[in-house]
C-alpha positions in Angstrom: -75.0 17.1 -19.5 -72.6 19.6 -21.0 -74.1 22.7 -22.4 -73.7 23.6 -26.1 -72.5 27.0 -25.0 -69.6 25.4 -23.1 -68.8 23.0 -26.0 -68.8 25.8 -28.6 -67.0 28.5 -26.6 -64.4 26.2 -24.9 -64.0 23.5 -27.4 -60.3 22.7 -26.6 -61.0 22.6 -22.8 -63.9 20.2 -23.2 -61.8 17.9 -25.4 -58.9 18.0 -22.9 -61.2 17.4 -20.0 -62.8 14.4 -21.6 -59.4 13.0 -22.4 -58.4 13.5 -18.8 -61.5 11.4 -17.9 -60.3 8.8 -20.3 -63.5 9.2 -22.4 -62.9 7.2 -25.7 -62.9 9.2 -29.0 -63.6 12.5 -27.2 -63.0 14.7 -30.3 -65.1 12.6 -32.5 -68.0 12.6 -30.0 -67.8 16.4 -29.6 -67.6 17.0 -33.4 -70.6 14.8 -33.8 -72.5 16.9 -31.3 -71.5 20.1 -33.1 -72.5 18.6 -36.5 -75.9 17.5 -35.2 -76.5 21.0 -33.7 -75.5 22.6 -37.0 -78.1 20.4 -38.8 -80.7 21.3 -36.2 -80.0 25.0 -36.6 -80.0 24.8 -40.4 -83.4 23.0 -40.5 -84.8 25.7 -38.1 -83.4 28.5 -40.3 -84.8 27.0 -43.5 -88.2 26.4 -41.8 -88.3 30.0 -40.5 -87.5 31.3 -44.0 -90.3 29.2 -45.5 -92.8 30.4 -42.8 -91.8 34.0 -43.7 -92.4 33.1 -47.4 -95.8 31.7 -46.6 -96.8 34.9 -44.9 -95.8 36.9 -48.0 -97.8 34.4 -50.1 -100.9 34.8 -47.8 -100.7 38.6 -48.3 -100.3 38.2 -52.1 -103.3 35.8 -52.3 -105.4 38.4 -50.5 -104.4 41.1 -53.0 -105.0 38.8 -56.0 -108.4 37.7 -54.7 -109.4 41.3 -54.1 -108.3 42.2 -57.7 -110.4 39.2 -59.0 -107.4 37.3 -60.4 -108.5 33.8 -59.0 -106.3 31.9 -61.4 -103.1 33.6 -60.2 -104.3 33.2 -56.6 -104.8 29.5 -57.0 -101.2 29.1 -58.3 -99.9 31.0 -55.2 -102.0 28.7 -53.1 -100.4 25.6 -54.7 -97.0 27.1 -54.0 -98.1 27.6 -50.3 -99.1 24.0 -50.1 -95.6 23.0 -51.4 -94.0 25.3 -48.9 -96.1 23.8 -46.0 -95.1 20.3 -47.0 -91.4 21.3 -47.1 -91.8 23.1 -43.8 -93.3 20.0 -42.3 -90.4 17.9 -43.5 -87.9 20.5 -42.0 -89.7 20.5 -38.7 -89.3 16.7 -38.6 -85.6 17.0 -39.5 -85.3 19.5 -36.7 -87.0 17.3 -34.2 -84.9 14.3 -35.2 -81.8 16.3 -34.8 -82.9 17.6 -31.4 -83.6 14.0 -30.2 -80.2 12.8 -31.6 -78.5 15.8 -30.0 -79.9 15.0 -26.5 -78.9 11.4 -26.9 -75.4 12.3 -27.9 -75.0 14.8 -25.0 -76.3 12.2 -22.5 -73.5 9.8 -23.6 -70.8 12.3 -22.9 -69.5 12.6 -19.3 -68.9 15.8 -17.3 -65.4 17.3 -17.6 -63.1 17.4 -14.5 -61.9 20.6 -12.9 -58.3 21.6 -13.2 -57.4 20.4 -9.7 -58.4 16.8 -10.6 -55.2 14.8 -11.0 -54.3 12.8 -14.1 -54.7 9.1 -13.9 -56.7 6.2 -15.1 -57.6 4.1 -12.1 -57.9 4.0 -8.3 -54.1 3.5 -7.9 -53.7 7.0 -9.4 -55.9 8.8 -6.8 -54.2 11.2 -4.4 -54.3 10.7 -0.7 -54.7 14.3 0.5 -55.3 13.8 4.2 -55.2 11.1 6.9 -55.9 11.2 10.6 -53.1 8.8 11.3 -49.8 10.4 10.2 -48.2 12.9 7.8 -49.4 12.5 4.3 -47.8 13.8 1.1 -50.3 14.8 -1.5 -50.2 12.4 -4.4 -48.5 9.6 -2.4 -50.1 6.7 -0.6 -48.0 7.1 2.6 -50.6 5.5 4.8 -51.2 2.3 2.8 -49.5 0.0 5.3 -50.8 1.6 8.4 -52.4 -0.6 11.1 -54.8 0.7 13.7 -54.0 -1.5 16.6 -50.7 -3.3 15.8 -50.4 -4.5 19.4 -54.0 -5.5 19.9 -54.3 -9.3 19.7 -58.0 -9.0 19.9 -58.2 -7.0 16.6 -57.9 -10.1 14.4 -61.5 -11.2 13.6 -63.1 -9.8 10.4 -66.5 -8.2 10.9 -68.4 -11.2 9.5 -66.9 -13.4 12.2 -67.6 -10.8 14.8 -71.2 -10.5 13.6 -71.6 -14.3 14.0 -69.9 -14.4 17.4 -72.2 -11.8 18.9 -75.3 -12.6 16.8 -75.4 -9.2 15.1 -75.9 -10.0 11.4 -77.1 -13.2 9.7 -75.7 -13.4 6.1 -77.1 -16.9 5.5 -80.6 -15.9 6.5 -80.4 -13.0 4.0 -79.5 -15.5 1.3 -82.5 -17.6 2.3 -84.9 -14.7 2.2 -83.6 -12.9 -0.9 -80.0 -13.8 -2.0 -76.4 -12.9 -1.4 -75.8 -9.2 -0.6 -79.0 -8.8 1.5 -78.0 -9.3 5.2 -80.4 -9.5 8.1 -79.5 -7.4 11.1 -80.4 -8.8 14.5 -80.6 -7.5 18.1 -77.7 -5.1 18.8 -76.7 -5.4 15.1 -80.0 -3.8 14.2 -79.6 -1.3 17.1 -76.2 -0.3 15.8 -77.7 0.4 12.4 -80.5 2.5 13.9 -78.0 4.3 16.2 -75.8 5.3 13.2 -78.8 6.5 11.2 -80.1 8.7 14.0 -76.6 10.0 14.7 -75.9 10.9 11.1 -79.3 12.6 10.7 -78.9 14.5 14.0 -75.5 15.8 12.9 -76.9 16.8 9.5 -79.7 18.7 11.2 -77.2 20.5 13.4 -75.4 21.5 10.2 -78.5 23.1 8.7 -79.7 20.3 6.4 -83.4 19.9 6.0 -84.4 16.2 6.3 -86.4 14.7 3.3 -88.1 11.3 3.3 -88.3 10.6 -0.4 -89.6 7.6 -2.4 -87.0 4.8 -2.9 -88.5 4.1 -6.4 -88.2 6.7 -9.2 -89.3 7.1 -12.8 -87.0 7.2 -15.8 -87.0 11.0 -15.9 -85.5 11.2 -12.5 -82.8 8.7 -13.5 -81.9 10.8 -16.5 -82.0 14.0 -14.5 -79.1 13.0 -12.2 -77.2 11.0 -14.8 -77.9 7.4 -13.7 -79.7 6.8 -17.0 -78.8 5.8 -19.6 -77.6 2.9 -17.3 -74.8 1.5 -19.5 -73.6 -0.9 -16.9 -77.0 -2.2 -15.8 -76.4 -1.4 -12.2 -79.9 -0.2 -11.3 -82.7 -2.5 -10.4 -85.6 -2.0 -12.9 -89.2 -2.8 -12.4 -90.0 -3.4 -16.0 -93.8 -3.6 -15.7 -94.1 -0.1 -14.4 -90.9 1.3 -15.8 -89.6 2.3 -12.4 -86.2 2.1 -10.8 -85.0 1.3 -7.3 -82.7 4.1 -6.2 -79.0 3.5 -5.9 -78.7 6.6 -3.7 -81.0 9.2 -2.2 -79.2 11.7 -4.5 -81.7 10.7 -7.2 -85.1 11.5 -5.7 -83.8 14.5 -3.6 -82.0 16.3 -6.4 -85.0 15.7 -8.7 -87.1 17.7 -6.3 -85.6 20.7 -8.1 -86.1 19.4 -11.6 -87.8 22.1 -13.8 -87.6 24.6 -10.8 -86.3 28.2 -10.9 -85.1 29.3 -7.5 -84.4 32.8 -6.2 -80.7 33.4 -5.6 -81.5 34.3 -2.0 -82.8 30.8 -1.4 -79.4 29.3 -2.2 -77.7 27.2 -1.0 -80.5 24.7 -0.6 -79.3 22.0 1.9 -81.1 18.7 2.1 -80.4 15.3 3.7 -82.2 12.0 3.5 -82.0 8.5 5.0 -83.0 5.8 2.5 -82.3 2.2 1.7 -80.2 2.0 -1.5 -80.2 -0.7 -4.1 -77.3 -1.6 -6.5 -77.0 -4.7 -8.6 -73.2 -4.5 -8.3 -72.9 -6.6 -11.5 -69.4 -8.0 -12.0 -68.5 -7.9 -8.3 -66.9 -11.1 -7.0 -64.3 -12.5 -4.6 -63.0 -11.2 -1.3 -64.2 -7.7 -2.1 -67.9 -8.8 -1.6 -67.3 -10.7 1.7 -69.5 -9.7 4.6 -70.6 -6.0 4.4 -67.9 -5.0 1.9 -70.3 -4.9 -1.0 -74.1 -5.2 -0.7 -77.1 -5.1 -3.0 -79.2 -3.3 -0.4 -77.9 -1.0 2.3 -78.7 2.0 4.4 -77.2 5.4 3.7 -77.7 9.1 4.6 -77.1 11.5 1.7 -76.5 15.2 1.8 -77.4 17.3 -1.2 -76.8 20.9 -2.0 -78.1 23.2 -4.8 -76.0 26.3 -5.1 -74.8 29.2 -7.2 -71.6 28.7 -9.4 -69.9 31.4 -7.3 -70.4 29.6 -4.0 -70.4 25.9 -4.9 -66.7 25.5 -4.2 -67.3 26.7 -0.6 -70.3 24.4 -0.3 -68.1 21.5 -1.4 -65.5 22.4 1.2 -68.2 22.5 3.9 -69.6 19.1 2.9 -66.1 17.6 3.1 -65.6 19.1 6.6 -69.0 17.7 7.6 -68.2 14.1 6.5 -64.7 14.3 8.1 -66.3 15.5 11.4 -68.5 12.4 11.4 -65.5 10.0 11.1 -63.7 11.9 13.8 -66.6 11.6 16.2 -66.8 7.9 15.4 -63.1 7.7 16.3 -62.3 5.8 13.1 -59.0 5.7 11.2 -59.7 7.5 7.9 -58.1 9.0 4.9 -59.4 11.4 2.1 -58.6 10.9 -1.5 -58.9 13.3 -4.4 -60.0 11.1 -7.3 -58.1 11.2 -10.6 -59.9 11.8 -13.9 -60.2 8.2 -14.9 -61.6 7.1 -11.5 -64.3 9.8 -11.2 -68.0 9.1 -11.8 -69.6 9.9 -15.1 -71.3 13.1 -13.8 -68.8 14.6 -11.3 -66.5 17.5 -12.0 -64.5 16.9 -8.8 -64.8 14.2 -6.2 -63.2 13.3 -2.9 -63.6 9.8 -1.4 -63.4 9.0 2.3 -62.1 5.6 3.3 -62.0 3.9 6.7 -59.4 1.3 7.6 -60.5 -2.3 8.0 -58.3 -3.6 10.8 -58.8 -7.3 10.3 -58.8 -7.1 6.5 -55.8 -4.8 6.4 -57.4 -2.7 3.7 -59.2 0.7 3.1 -62.9 0.7 2.5 -64.7 3.6 0.8 -67.6 5.0 2.9 -68.3 8.3 1.1 -67.9 10.2 -2.2 -68.5 13.9 -2.0 -68.9 15.5 -5.4 -69.5 18.8 -7.2 -71.2 18.3 -10.5 -71.0 21.9 -11.6 -73.9 22.6 -14.1 -73.9 19.0 -15.5 -76.9 17.7 -13.6 -78.6 21.0 -13.5 -78.6 21.2 -17.3 -80.3 17.8 -17.4 -82.7 18.8 -14.7 -83.4 22.3 -15.9 -82.6 23.4 -12.3 -82.0 27.1 -12.4 -81.9 30.2 -10.3 -82.6 33.9 -11.0 -80.4 36.7 -9.7 -82.1 39.6 -8.1 -83.1 42.1 -10.8 -82.4 39.7 -13.6 -85.0 38.2 -15.9 -83.0 35.4 -17.4 -82.4 32.4 -15.1 -79.0 30.6 -14.9 -78.1 27.0 -14.2 -77.4 26.1 -10.6 -74.6 23.9 -9.4 -75.5 20.6 -7.7 -73.5 18.7 -5.1 -73.9 15.6 -3.0 -72.2 13.2 -0.7 -72.7 10.2 1.6 -72.9 11.2 5.2 -72.5 8.3 5.6 -73.0 4.8 4.0 -73.5 2.3 6.8 -72.2 -1.1 5.9 -68.5 -0.4 5.8 -68.8 2.0 8.8 -70.3 -0.9 10.7 -67.5 -3.2 9.5 -64.8 -0.7 10.6 -66.5 -0.1 14.0 -66.6 -3.8 14.7 -63.1 -4.5 13.6 -61.4 -1.5 15.1 -63.0 -1.7 18.5 -62.4 -5.3 19.5 -61.5 -5.8 23.2 -61.4 -8.9 25.4 -64.7 -7.7 26.9 -66.5 -7.2 23.6 -66.9 -4.5 21.0 -66.4 -1.0 22.3 -69.0 1.6 21.2 -67.6 5.0 20.1 -68.5 7.7 22.6 -70.6 9.6 20.1 -72.9 6.6 19.6 -73.4 5.7 23.2 -76.5 8.0 23.7 -78.1 6.4 20.6 -77.1 2.8 21.5 -77.9 2.9 25.2 -74.8 0.9 25.9 -71.1 1.3 25.6 -70.1 -2.2 24.7 -71.5 -5.2 22.7 -70.9 -8.5 24.4 
C-alpha cells in the first residue's frame, strides 16, 4: 500500500497517479486517508497529554499523602480515575482510526511510474517490441501479422491438434472437475513437464534460487502481496480453514520476506518457483476461454526479486530480458507491451506484458506480466532492508514476472509448429522431450 509519507509529501503526484490509473474519486479517497490519519494523531496526542497529567497527579498524590492531607489526595485520585477513563476512550479512538486507516489504504492502488502511458484499456497499451518486424512505440504495427502465411498445415487451433494427437482431453477434465481443468495425456503431459524443466533450468542459469512453496496460503499472505481484499472474487477460498488457493507463486514466495529485515549486501534476492495456479476467472466467457486460452488451474514458473530502490529498475530490465530470452529459445512469435495506466494491475507501478501469436486463432495471447511494485507490496509486507552503518531500515522494492505460464505457450507451440509430419518441437525443448516431433 502507499505510504503516508508519500501521500503527505507528494500529494499532487499521488492524485495524478491514481487518476492515470483511472481510480475513481482519487482525491476524495486520499483526503479521507489524511483526515483519518489526522484523527489518529490527535487521539494519540491527547492521550499522551493525559498520561503526562496522570504522572503529575501521581507525584502530587505522593506529596499530599506525605503531608497527611488525605482528603486532597482522594480528590486528586478521583481526577486520575477520570483521566484514565478518558485515556482509555482515546486509545480506542486511536485504534479505530488505525484500523480504518489500514482499510482505506488497502483499497487504494499503487501509482504508476511516469513512463507508463495514458490509457484506460488494453487497446491503449504500447507495443514496444516485436521479433517479427519494425515496431513504432505506441502503435500496434504487428496486429495483423501471420506467422506462416503460406503454411496450409497451420490451420488447426490447438484444441483440435490436442484431440488429433491425443495430447489433452478437455472433456475428461469437465467430467472430473469442470470446465477449465484439462487433463494432459502422453506427449501432452510430457510437453508440460519439458517446459517446466526448461524454464526452471533457465532460471537456475540466471541465478534464481528455486523455491517449492505451498499452493495454499493464509489471509495475511494474500493481504501482503495485494490479492486481498479480493474485490472481484477471483481467488478460490477454503472457507472452513480460511485459506486461499494461490493465483500465482508470487504470493507464497514474496511472503517469505514478510516481516523480514534484510542486509543491503543480500540484495537483490532472486527466487523462482514452479506451482499450480488457481483462478476462478469469474465473468470469462465465449471464444476467449476456448481450449487453453483461459483456465481455472494451470502450471506456471514465477520469478521474484527483492531489491533496493536504487537498483530495482535494473532488476526489472534483467527480468524482461530473461523472459524475452525464453521466447526466443522457443522460437515463438512474440511482442512486448508496456501497459497503460488503466490496464495495469492494482499493485504494479510499471508492467510489461509478453504475448505470443496464436497462428490458428489469428490473435495474440498473453503469457507473462513482468512488474515492478516499487514499495507498495513491501509496505504491506513490512519487507525492509538496512544499509550498512544505518540503524533505521528502509522499504525494499518487490518485482515479479511469469517465466513462463504454460497453457498459452503450449497453444502457441502446437499452432505455430504444424507440419505434414506432425508438430515440430522447438530445438531448445528437444533434450527435455526426448523427441523432435509429435505425431
